[in-house]
C-alpha positions as CSV (number, residue, x, y, z in Angstrom):
1,M,-0.4,-0.1,-0.1
2,L,2.6,2.3,0.8
3,E,4.7,1.0,-2.2
4,C,1.5,2.3,-4.5
5,F,1.3,5.7,-2.7
6,I,4.8,6.7,-3.1
7,V,4.6,5.5,-7.0
8,T,1.4,7.4,-7.5
9,F,3.2,10.9,-5.9
10,A,6.2,10.2,-7.5
11,L,4.7,9.8,-11.1
12,V,2.4,12.8,-10.1
13,G,5.6,15.0,-8.7
14,I,7.4,13.8,-12.3
15,L,4.0,15.0,-14.2
16,T,3.6,18.1,-12.7
17,A,7.5,19.3,-13.3
18,V,6.9,18.3,-16.9
19,I,3.8,20.1,-17.2
20,Y,5.7,23.5,-15.4
21,T,9.3,23.2,-17.3
22,F,7.1,23.1,-20.8
23,L,5.1,26.1,-19.0
24,A,8.1,28.2,-18.0
25,W,10.0,27.0,-21.0
26,N,10.1,30.2,-22.8
27,L,10.0,32.5,-19.1
28,S,13.3,34.1,-20.5
29,Y,13.2,33.6,-23.8
30,W,13.7,37.4,-24.7
31,Q,16.0,37.9,-21.4
32,K,18.4,34.9,-23.6
33,R,18.6,37.4,-26.6
34,G,19.7,40.3,-24.6
35,I,16.3,42.4,-24.7
36,K,14.6,43.2,-21.8
37,Q,11.5,41.6,-20.9
38,A,8.0,42.7,-19.2
39,K,7.5,40.4,-15.8
40,S,6.1,37.2,-17.1
41,Y,4.4,34.1,-15.3
42,A,4.1,31.0,-16.8
43,L,0.9,29.7,-18.1
44,I,-0.3,33.5,-18.7
45,G,3.0,35.0,-19.7
46,S,2.9,38.8,-19.8
47,F,-0.6,39.5,-19.5
48,P,-2.8,38.3,-16.7
49,N,-6.0,39.2,-17.5
50,I,-6.4,37.3,-20.4
51,F,-7.2,34.5,-17.7
52,S,-8.4,36.4,-14.7
53,Q,-11.0,38.8,-17.2
54,K,-10.5,41.4,-14.8
55,Q,-10.2,43.8,-17.5
56,N,-9.7,43.7,-21.2
57,I,-5.7,43.1,-22.2
58,A,-5.7,46.8,-23.2
59,Y,-5.0,47.6,-19.7
60,D,-1.8,45.0,-18.9
61,I,-0.5,46.4,-22.6
62,D,-0.8,50.0,-21.2
63,E,0.7,49.2,-17.8
64,I,3.8,47.4,-19.7
65,Y,3.8,50.9,-22.0
66,R,3.8,53.0,-19.3
67,A,6.4,51.6,-17.4
68,N,9.0,51.2,-19.9
69,K,8.6,54.0,-22.4
70,S,10.7,56.1,-21.3
71,D,13.7,54.1,-21.1
72,D,13.1,51.5,-23.9
73,N,12.1,51.8,-27.7
74,F,10.9,48.3,-27.6
75,I,10.0,45.5,-24.7
76,G,9.9,41.4,-25.1
77,V,6.5,40.2,-23.7
78,L,4.8,36.7,-23.8
79,M,1.4,35.8,-25.4
80,M,1.2,32.9,-23.2
81,R,4.0,30.8,-24.5
82,T,4.4,32.7,-27.7
83,P,7.2,35.6,-27.6
84,K,6.3,39.3,-28.8
85,L,8.3,42.0,-29.2
86,L,5.9,45.2,-27.8
87,I,7.2,48.6,-29.8
88,L,7.3,51.8,-27.8
89,N,8.8,54.1,-29.4
90,P,6.6,56.8,-31.2
91,V,9.0,56.7,-34.3
92,C,10.0,53.4,-34.7
93,V,5.9,52.5,-34.7
94,Q,5.9,54.9,-37.7
95,K,8.8,53.2,-39.3
96,I,6.9,50.1,-38.9
97,L,3.9,51.2,-40.4
98,V,4.7,53.7,-42.9
99,S,8.4,54.0,-43.9
100,D,9.6,50.5,-43.8
101,F,5.8,48.8,-44.2
102,K,7.2,46.5,-46.8
103,H,9.0,44.4,-44.5
104,F,6.1,44.4,-41.9
105,H,2.8,44.2,-43.5
106,D,2.4,40.4,-43.5
107,N,0.2,39.7,-40.3
108,E,0.7,36.3,-38.5
109,M,-3.2,35.5,-38.1
110,S,-2.8,34.7,-41.6
111,K,-1.2,31.2,-40.3
112,S,-4.7,30.6,-39.0
113,V,-6.8,30.7,-41.4
114,D,-7.4,28.4,-44.0
115,E,-8.6,29.8,-47.8
116,K,-10.2,26.5,-48.0
117,S,-12.1,26.2,-44.9
118,D,-12.6,29.7,-44.2
119,F,-12.7,32.2,-48.0
120,I,-14.4,34.9,-46.6
121,L,-11.8,35.4,-43.7
122,A,-8.6,34.4,-45.5
123,N,-9.7,36.8,-48.2
124,N,-9.6,39.8,-46.0
125,P,-6.6,42.4,-46.1
126,F,-6.2,42.1,-42.4
127,V,-5.4,38.4,-43.3
128,L,-3.5,38.5,-46.6
129,T,0.2,38.1,-47.4
130,G,2.3,39.6,-49.6
131,E,0.9,40.3,-53.1
132,K,-1.9,39.1,-52.1
133,W,-2.2,41.7,-50.0
134,K,-1.5,44.4,-52.4
135,E,-3.5,43.4,-54.6
136,R,-6.5,43.7,-52.1
137,R,-5.7,46.6,-50.6
138,V,-5.7,48.1,-54.0
139,E,-9.1,46.9,-54.5
140,I,-10.9,47.9,-51.8
141,V,-9.6,51.5,-50.7
142,P,-10.9,53.4,-53.3
143,G,-14.2,51.8,-51.7
144,L,-14.0,54.4,-49.0
145,T,-13.2,57.6,-50.7
146,A,-14.6,60.6,-48.5
147,N,-17.0,61.0,-51.6
148,R,-18.2,57.5,-51.3
149,I,-18.8,58.2,-47.3
150,K,-20.3,61.5,-48.4
151,V,-23.0,59.6,-51.0
152,V,-24.2,57.3,-48.2
153,Y,-24.5,60.4,-45.6
154,S,-28.1,60.7,-46.1
155,I,-28.3,56.9,-45.3
156,T,-27.0,57.2,-42.1
157,T,-28.8,60.6,-40.9
158,D,-31.5,58.1,-41.5
159,V,-30.8,55.7,-39.5
160,C,-30.0,57.8,-36.8
161,H,-33.6,59.0,-36.9
162,R,-34.8,55.3,-37.1
163,L,-32.4,54.9,-33.6
164,T,-33.8,57.9,-31.7
165,H,-37.2,56.2,-32.5
166,Y,-36.1,52.9,-31.3
167,I,-34.9,54.2,-28.3
168,R,-38.3,56.3,-27.8
169,E,-40.2,53.1,-27.6
170,Q,-37.5,50.6,-25.8
171,S,-37.3,53.5,-23.1
172,K,-41.1,52.3,-22.4
173,M,-40.5,48.8,-22.3
174,S,-37.2,49.0,-20.5
175,S,-36.6,48.6,-16.6
176,S,-35.1,51.1,-14.2
177,T,-31.8,50.2,-15.2
178,G,-32.2,51.3,-18.7
179,L,-30.8,50.4,-22.2
180,G,-27.9,48.3,-22.8
181,A,-25.5,50.4,-24.8
182,D,-23.5,47.8,-26.4
183,E,-26.6,45.9,-27.8
184,L,-28.2,49.5,-29.3
185,C,-24.8,50.2,-30.9
186,L,-24.4,47.0,-32.6
187,R,-27.9,47.2,-34.0
188,Y,-26.7,50.8,-35.4
189,T,-23.7,49.8,-36.9
190,S,-25.5,46.7,-38.5
191,E,-28.0,48.6,-39.8
192,V,-25.7,51.1,-40.8
193,V,-23.2,49.1,-42.5
194,S,-25.5,46.7,-44.5
195,E,-27.8,49.3,-45.8
196,C,-24.5,51.3,-46.9
197,V,-22.5,48.2,-48.2
198,L,-25.0,45.9,-49.3
199,G,-27.7,48.4,-50.1
200,I,-30.4,46.5,-48.1
201,R,-32.0,47.5,-44.8
202,A,-31.7,44.5,-42.0
203,N,-34.3,46.4,-39.9
204,S,-32.1,46.0,-36.8
205,L,-33.6,48.9,-35.0
206,S,-37.0,47.3,-35.0
207,D,-38.7,44.3,-33.7
208,E,-39.0,42.4,-37.4
209,S,-35.3,42.3,-37.9
210,T,-33.8,40.4,-40.9
211,P,-31.5,37.4,-40.9
212,I,-28.8,40.2,-41.3
213,Y,-28.4,41.3,-38.2
214,A,-28.1,37.8,-36.4
215,N,-26.2,36.3,-38.8
216,T,-23.6,39.3,-38.1
217,K,-23.3,39.1,-34.5
218,K,-22.9,35.4,-35.1
219,I,-19.9,36.0,-36.8
220,F,-18.4,37.5,-32.9
221,S,-20.3,35.1,-31.0
222,H,-17.5,32.0,-30.8
223,T,-18.5,28.8,-29.4
224,Y,-17.0,27.8,-26.2
225,I,-15.2,25.3,-28.5
226,F,-13.7,28.0,-30.9
227,R,-12.3,29.5,-27.5
228,L,-10.8,26.4,-26.4
229,Y,-9.1,25.9,-29.9
230,Q,-7.5,29.4,-29.2
231,L,-6.5,28.2,-25.8
232,I,-4.7,25.3,-26.8
233,T,-3.2,27.1,-30.0
234,G,-1.9,29.7,-27.5
235,F,0.2,27.1,-25.6
236,F,1.0,24.8,-28.8
237,P,1.2,27.3,-31.6
238,A,2.2,24.0,-34.3
239,V,-1.1,22.6,-33.8
240,Q,-2.2,25.6,-36.2
241,N,-0.2,23.9,-38.8
242,F,-2.4,20.2,-38.6
243,Y,-5.9,22.1,-38.0
244,K,-7.3,25.4,-38.5
245,M,-10.8,26.5,-37.2
246,R,-13.2,28.5,-38.6
247,F,-13.5,31.8,-37.8
248,F,-16.9,32.3,-40.3
249,P,-19.3,29.7,-39.2
250,K,-20.7,27.6,-42.2
251,D,-24.2,28.7,-42.6
252,V,-23.1,32.2,-42.0
253,E,-20.7,32.2,-44.8
254,E,-23.4,30.6,-46.7
255,F,-26.0,33.4,-45.8
256,F,-23.5,36.1,-46.9
257,I,-23.1,34.6,-50.4
258,N,-26.6,34.2,-50.9
259,L,-27.5,37.4,-50.2
260,M,-24.8,39.1,-52.1
261,Q,-26.0,37.2,-54.9
262,K,-29.4,38.5,-54.4
263,T,-27.7,42.0,-54.2
264,I,-25.7,41.9,-57.1
265,D,-28.9,40.8,-59.5
266,L,-31.2,43.2,-57.8
267,R,-29.0,46.1,-58.4
268,R,-28.2,44.9,-62.2
269,K,-32.0,44.6,-62.6
270,Q,-32.6,48.2,-61.0
271,N,-29.8,49.9,-63.0
272,L,-28.7,52.0,-61.0
273,D,-25.5,54.2,-61.4
274,S,-25.0,55.8,-57.7
275,G,-21.9,56.4,-56.5
276,D,-22.4,54.1,-53.1
277,I,-20.3,51.4,-52.2
278,I,-22.0,48.4,-53.5
279,N,-22.1,49.8,-57.3
280,Y,-18.3,50.3,-56.7
281,L,-18.3,46.3,-55.7
282,L,-20.4,45.9,-59.0
283,Q,-17.7,47.8,-61.0
284,L,-14.9,45.9,-59.3
285,Q,-16.6,42.5,-60.2
286,E,-16.9,43.3,-64.0
287,K,-13.1,44.8,-64.1
288,R,-11.1,42.1,-62.4
289,N,-13.7,39.2,-63.3
290,L,-14.3,38.7,-59.6
291,S,-17.1,35.6,-58.4
292,T,-19.5,36.5,-56.2
293,P,-18.1,34.5,-52.9
294,E,-14.7,37.0,-53.9
295,L,-17.0,40.1,-53.8
296,T,-18.7,38.7,-50.7
297,S,-15.2,38.6,-49.0
298,H,-14.8,42.3,-49.9
299,A,-18.3,43.1,-49.1
300,M,-17.7,41.8,-45.5
301,T,-14.7,43.0,-45.4
302,F,-16.4,46.8,-44.9
303,L,-19.2,45.1,-42.9
304,T,-17.1,42.6,-40.2
305,D,-14.4,45.7,-39.9
306,G,-17.4,48.4,-39.4
307,F,-19.5,46.2,-36.9
308,L,-18.1,45.2,-33.4
309,T,-15.1,47.7,-33.7
310,T,-17.4,51.1,-34.8
311,A,-19.6,49.7,-32.2
312,T,-17.6,49.4,-29.2
313,A,-15.9,52.7,-29.6
314,I,-19.8,54.5,-29.7
315,S,-20.6,52.5,-26.8
316,H,-17.4,53.8,-25.0
317,C,-17.7,57.2,-25.7
318,L,-21.7,56.6,-24.7
319,L,-20.4,55.8,-21.2
320,L,-17.9,58.8,-20.8
321,L,-20.6,60.9,-21.4
322,A,-23.1,59.3,-19.0
323,R,-20.2,59.5,-16.0
324,H,-19.2,62.7,-17.0
325,Q,-22.5,65.4,-17.0
326,N,-20.1,68.5,-18.2
327,I,-18.5,67.0,-21.1
328,Q,-21.5,65.8,-22.4
329,N,-23.0,69.4,-21.5
330,M,-20.2,70.7,-23.7
331,L,-20.3,68.0,-26.7
332,R,-24.7,69.2,-26.8
333,Q,-23.5,72.8,-27.0
334,E,-20.8,72.2,-29.8
335,I,-23.4,69.9,-32.1
336,T,-26.6,72.2,-30.9
337,K,-24.3,75.6,-32.5
338,N,-23.6,73.8,-35.4
339,L,-26.9,72.4,-36.6
340,D,-28.6,74.2,-39.6
341,D,-32.2,75.4,-39.7
342,K,-33.6,72.1,-40.0
343,G,-32.0,70.6,-37.0
344,N,-29.4,68.6,-39.0
345,L,-25.4,68.5,-39.3
346,S,-24.1,68.8,-43.1
347,F,-21.6,65.9,-43.8
348,E,-18.8,68.7,-43.8
349,T,-19.8,69.9,-40.5
350,L,-19.9,66.6,-39.1
351,S,-16.3,65.9,-40.3
352,E,-14.9,69.4,-38.9
353,L,-16.5,68.7,-35.0
354,P,-13.2,69.0,-33.2
355,Y,-14.8,68.3,-29.4
356,L,-16.6,65.5,-30.8
357,D,-13.4,63.9,-32.6
358,A,-12.4,64.2,-28.9
359,C,-15.1,62.6,-27.3
360,L,-14.8,59.7,-29.6
361,H,-11.0,59.5,-29.1
362,G,-11.2,59.6,-25.6
363,L,-9.1,63.1,-25.5
364,C,-12.0,65.4,-23.9
365,S,-11.6,67.3,-20.5
């Protein structure tokens, strides 16, 4: 009996030692290479909030940045077990993102995406590498000119009016805690992007919403299996060489490809020659001889990049304004002062409101 206990205890000890050695293997990765390294721990690396979820990982990054920005141009960090280099000097950042960008444009996220199983994401410029990235970027950028955004500004204004009506109606039925700003902003961005890019009203700001909102939201609502996969690849990056999990669920991909085909057919039937984004995409399809899935990947680049990111920025701005009544009052004064006779803001005026810009960037005081 004692011998069995000793053997079991020894095996557990050996297994524990092996696991710890594996997790702590890279803890001095940057130090061995003569580069200063942020404080790191086995399992979680340099960013404790990856597991604790007490706050966003951005706060961990900000803490490391503020503690080292005056002394170093860069510092080594660990994302779980994977070594990363955090650039601290703005001059170095500019060289990487501007003057020397030709050496840095490949995004490592491409390693986790398989074009055969995740076609839409694999053709997003954020993921593409090398010459493919350059080609796709050349195709996308002209669709986001100031003139094209101005063309769809009237659509955005109309969505804002519907948002105001939706808030009034929902406020009558909501509890004393009010409305959830995150959900509200997601509905708003879904409505704006789908109508501006696809030319289709998603009805996100009504009780009879189309499947567009639900499917767009589903893209970012990852299952526990997907999160487990991310956790495993964090510990074992080599797993991505053998298996890459889909970011876009199969049914969502099929939905948007079918929707894009219907949009193409409808727009060509109407024979409209407008300057909006969907018209640009149709011109691009003819010029480059793109298939419907390829055109869908372009449309989804606009849709996904403008859905969650914009909603997050707006909801955080609303939180800031709610916490600081004086800032809210100053912003309201700036907007009110610049309204025209009909109580509207022109596209040019909206683009030149300094305090509104400061609020969205969190720089107001």
